[in-house]
C-alpha positions, 0 to 999 in steps of 0.5 A: 532688457535685451533686444531679443526679449522686447516682444515677450512679456515679462513675468509679473508685468502685463503684456497688454498695451493699452491706450491708457498711458498710465502706470502699468501694474504687475500681473500675478504669476498664477495668472500667467501659469493658468494662461500658459496651461490653458493654451496647451490643454487641447494637446493629447497626453502621450500613451503609456508604454505597454510595459508599464501601464498607468495606475488604472491600467495596472489595476485592470491588468491585475484583475485580468491576471487574477482571473487568468490565474483562477481559470488556470487553477480550475483547469489544473484542478479539473486535470488533477481530478481526471488524472486521479479518476483515470488512475483509480479506474486503471487500478480497479480494472487491474484488481478485477482481472487479478480477482477473476484469475484468483477466483478461477484458480480457487474454483479449480483448486476447490474442485480438485480438493473435492475430488481428492476428498472423495478419493480419500473417503472411497479409499477408507475401506481399502486403507482399513483392510490393509491396516488390518492385514498389517496387524495380522502380519505383525501378530504372525511376526509376534508369534515368530518371535514368541517361538524363538523366545520359547526355544531360548527359554526352554534351553535356559530352563533345561540349563537351570534344571540341570543345576537343580530347582530354585531355592523355594522349589517354585519356578521363577519368572525366568523359568516360565515360558512366554505363554505361561506368563501370558496366561497368568497375566504377566508380560512375556520375558523381554517385553513391556506390559503395554503390548 
């Protein structure tokens, strides 16, 4: 052995110097390690870094993080409910204003409709009188056209009579005037039965 290591015990050998000069027996390595660890057990362990906590700190951090996330989720749900409620309230308010405007217009239009209906009902007699008057003018117009057709028929009759009577000796429909054919229930010449 070197002179530096004279004072250090060798592993496996006992370091005690007994007064008993007998043979020294070797000390087991386990005993040396235990004595080494017992000398340093009073020294505190180093603190783990804040970036990476120990395993027990990791579990606590995960639980704290889970709690924070649950609180944030509840906060987000509450904010979402409030947003939807505000949005539904705004929509309902807008619908109420629009319905109010439509009802106002509908009452106004209903009032105008009633007034116009009353005007129509009160105007029915005037309308019927005017229609009757127009029918009278149509009859006068019919009489005027009748007079014209009579003159045409008379002229044609005179032309036919100048030629002579028809084969049977009777007047044909063309020979009769409009008034004569009307008396017999036949339509006048040049007019349809529907009139």
